[in-house]
Steps between C-alpha positions, in 0.01 A plus 500: 500500500125483550384203706236276342313244710343230281223304677395166351291226659432309175870418454457224243421441133482802273502748790827350628656541154378860475598614849841330507583647156383847609702487823812391311453771238466775762801430726744713298279807542315444829546344844259204469326316785266204445241396762362164391340169597602153387219308328494139376550646148811696607818341359701329775811684383323836463796687651712391201270701271554823694793742495700481824455875551124458557404511869268203561240511779278193544165598654363243744135408440486685166444178304139441605406578138177690568352813655229323700701392807461819701711395801791402278458813287539720811827323590633553147396869502692547826806322353491711182475825696802394706694435177398841365624667818835319488567535124350850455441448126436780253282272287294197603396277210235237575465201267183290445162500675581389855801730538297774332210457740693467825773742390261783416351467848842480667670785312346847502750665266567795734879481471529307173324410177295179495452310172291189436535266202214244490658269236144435384208573734408182689126574488519514119737209439339248736163333457213675684480407870454656844876559510508687169205717607689599815815571297300713255343702784843540660652634177222759467523607864880529508508661156276775638648550845868401466766751393680231294552529126400187309775415251373236257675286239316615187253750359187284524571419866547874549157557338344271761690689772359835384161384632657430842724802564624825350858415599620255234747444218668205325834360389493206258631165619790347309699179475876471544611456138853390590374222730230394254741496207748290698219262603403454134856443376552141389139395559371296209127539433275200547384394154123468439322334209181702554443872539553543875332753728613523862463687824711491814429525873287364780161360395281730710191713458709807425638335183147389393561136401136474387571756227821325396309170483227652283756645256654152466157349435442755221833422330527118520756491218758683718696371800454686828747482789473632855850520648440474872237353727253592770174445682274556197660249262167314493358785289742423216305219336547560125673195343758721321628656827815372670576600861873467556522556873771729636818516294836654578572827322724350234244238399213753505698737275576216258127423475420868453763541226354206309137616519325730254271716714467605864159559658443700819127494567522619861242688706749785544872572541739775605737406220566127469870418480417197285331731248808723467731198477297347219493830314882494521505139373293626203189292562163604362319617815125503559372659821175578679367855485566577867713711733869450427473303178337777299776745598768281347326354195369730227246291308619416151834680550710289739249225579127445542263617773198269527165523676353152445624144442364529147727801434806309619399204285453715187841664547671164553336342194601800286858476630505131406415599141726806479726581793511878582881527527502879548316477833764298690771726353319810625450340842872421522589862421261622771688294758831649385371858526255490793446178696846436638676565829755744352220739402312427823812577708550843343133589550510393866819696575347811344170449686652431844727803463200719414326422831 
């Protein structure tokens, strides 16, 4: 079997879910190795999520979480090259920005194929800063001079990539329908007296809480809920917004099932898992017209793509008068046919075998 070396520094959150699922899905067809770092966001029992056939290699010093510590980066590059020499992989697949930056310097692709999946470019997702400028310059430089192919999670992220390198393609992200269905079984929706609009995740600049707050101000007759918490909670000042704080998955799903509409007004995404999950739950979804979101949602067909708070507000008010039932149904069907791990698995097996 071909040997695949997955390299992941950002082993937490959505990237953890993606990479662990991908590793598990590939072990029947490939010899899978995973070089990783443990972050605070990494589940304590992360080994329980991974098939026992996966060869785990923890990389010391890989969890610095940035590309700006040159001395540490050199140590990690040396460690990764040693792993490459010992494993002798046919394919090296780098996941997220730090692994993508350091990995494309460490691996030259002379005796293997190097792939890089950004999971959303950091310089696009994060608020502008010195760090994001450096990351943006790094992506352009490595896109031009590295031999790696950039393998993105959706068409609109691939469109962004086309301005960085000629070597690029995409495979759509998906959710595990069996796990999601089992998670939803027996969960009773939280009942709401008012039309309820919600979002889910950390309250950070990437999720644009200012925009969410403005939408709530424009539709005072509706109830708005932010499931989660974070450092920018102070920006959610509208009197009809409730911030729940972090909830366990069962409670969050119950709140989602009971709500009417899901809003994702982020600065950018690869593909948000929460978006796919709420399409499966048959929520009316309204998203920002940005990388990731606009690949999944076809405006007026399976949800709404919005450019301004006023657009969101108009769509929500119209839905309160006459709910567009066909849109959630279409979104649900899209998950069954495209945005699930069964489809993703078959595409990855075919792609890896083609290299």
